[in-house]
N, C-alpha and C positions, 0 to 999 in steps of 0.2 A: 529792445524788442526785436530788432532785426537779427541780432545774434541768437536770440531764443529760437527764431524760425530756422536759421541756418544749422544750429546745433541739433535741433529736433529732426529736421529733414535728413541730415547726415546719419543720425542714429537709426532712424526708420529705414533708410536706404541700405545701411549695413546689415540690418536684420533681414530685409527682403532678399539680400544676395546670398545668405547663408545656405549651404547644402543641408539636407535633412539630418545628416550625421552630426552636424555641429551642435544641434540642440541637445545632444546627450553628453556634450563635453562640459567640464566644470567652468563656471564663470569666475570672475574676480570677487564675487560676493560669497562670503563664508556660508557653506551649506547649500548653495544654490547651483543647479545646472544652468546652462544657457537658456533652456526652455523656461525655467523658473524666473530668471531675470526678465525675459520677454513678457511673461505674464504680469510681472510687477510693472512693466512699462505700460501695459494696458490699464492697470489700476491708476498709475500716475496720470495718464491721459484723461481718465475719467475725473480725477481730482482737479485737473486744469479746467475742464469744462464746468464742473460744479462751482469752482471758485469764481470763474469769470461771470457767472450769473448769480453771484451772491453779493449784492452791493452793500456798502456800509456808508453811514453818514458821519461816523466818528473820525477824529483825527488819526492819522497813521500812528501805530505803536511800534512798528519795525520797518526796516528797509530791506534791500536785497541781501545784505550781509548779516544784519542782526536777526533776520528771519531764521537763521540756522542756530540750533542749540548744539552744544558740545556735550556728548554723553559721557558717563563715567567709565563705561567698558565697551569693548567691541561686540558686535552682534555674534551670536553663536549659531544662529539658524533655528533655535528652539523657541523663539518668541511665538505666541499663538498666531499672530498675523503672518509671520514668516512661514510658519508651518501650513497655514491656510493657502498661501501662495503656491506652495509645492503641490498641494492636493488639487488646486484649481488647474495648475499647469499640466498635471498628469491627466486630468479629465479631457483635455483637448485631443489626446491620443495621437493625432497627426500634426506635424509641424505646420502644414499649410493652413490648418484651421486657426492656429494661433497667430500666424503671420497675417491672415486675412482679418482677424479681429483687431490686431494692432494697427493695420493699415486703415481700417474703417474708423475706429475711434480716434486713432492718432491723427489722421487727416482732419477730422472734425475739430480736434483740439488745436491743430495748427491754424485752421481757418478762423476759429474763434479768437485766437490770439491776434491775428492780423486785423480783424475787424474791431477789436476792443479799443476803447478810449484810454490812452496811456495814463492820463491824469485821474481817471476814475478810481474810486476806492472800493476795495473788496475785502471780504472777511474770510479767514481760514485759520484753523487751529487756535481759535480764540484770539487772534491778532487781526489788526487792520493795517493794510498797506496799499499803495497805489498799484494799479495794474502793471505799470512799468517796472516797479520794484519786484512785484510777484514774479513776473516773467523773467526778470533779471536773475532772481534767485535760482530759477530752474536751469539757467546756463550751467551752473555748477553741478546740478543734478544730472543733466543730460551728458555732460562731459565725463563725469565720473562713471556713469553707467555705460557710456560708450567704451571707456577703458576696461570696465568689467566684462563687457561683451566679448572683447577681442583678447582677453588676458591669455587664453590658451589657443587662440586661432590666429596664427601668424600671417595667414593670407587675407584676413579680413581688413576692410578699410579703416584707417585711423580717423579720429575726429578732425574736423578742419582746425588748423593751427590757432586761429583766433579764439576758439573755445577754450583749449587748455591755458592759453595766455591769460584770458579773463578769469578763468576758474582759479588759477594760481594767485592772481592778485586778490581775489576774494578770500582765498584760504589764508593768505598772509595778513589780510585785515582781521580775520577771525582770530588768528594766532597772535596778532599784535607784534609780529616780527617777520622779517624777510628770510627766505631760504637762501642758501649760498648761491651766488651768481653762476657757479659752474653747473648747478643742477638744471637739467632741462625742465620745461614746464611739466611734461609727463612724469618725470621722476619726482619732482616736487610734490605732485598730486598723489602719486602712488605711495611714496614714503610718508608724506604728511598725514595721510588718512589711514596709514597702517596696512595698505594693500600689498606692500612688499617690504621686506627688511632692507635697511641700507647696507651697502657693501662696507668693507673695512675703511676704504678711502672716504666714503660718504659719511661714515660714523665719525671719522677724525675731523671732517669739516664741521659737522654738527656740534662736535664737542667744543668748538670755539664759539658757539652760539648757545651758551648755557640756557638762556631764557627761553629760546625756541625749543631746544632739545627736551627741556623739562616738561613741555606741554604735549609732546608727541607720544602716540598718534592722536590726531584730532578725529574723534568719532562723531560724525555729524548726524543729527536727527531733526 
């Protein structure tokens, strides 16, 4: 839960530090500009708030890792919800309005997470899991989206190193196999989720891990 807070705070801080021109740059999410990604983060923060006040009595059905589904194909940006995000982001018109909304809702989500009982059970997406596992799942979400945010912004702040380290471990659990030890955490996440293509040297290393290579990219949903 502490890592959730650190990852989320770092991501919101990185957004707050962006110049207005950065919002028109492409993000690491297919079909989305940085402003679209930031709008998605507002929706994510709302989801956190909603889930934390949606208690469940049933036994957990998933944990922080099994919460994630592996989809058949990468997103194209044409999904109705993805398209809605683009329209919502454009409606803000000025980046400061978008960053204000993220700070407002995002801060509330962060406070709610800090106050939540780690062992309580909550329901979301038709599943039941503990608050600790739910927030743990979001470490992967925040880390990947932090990398998406800075994909074409070399001067923007990187996520705290413990975030990519934990996210990599989670992705390896999902894959059922480890990435080559020579891969940095960041590269394992970007290549593993299809956010960038491996170099020739990286492809050669992956070729020696046929079980893992056959599963890539892992498109999470």
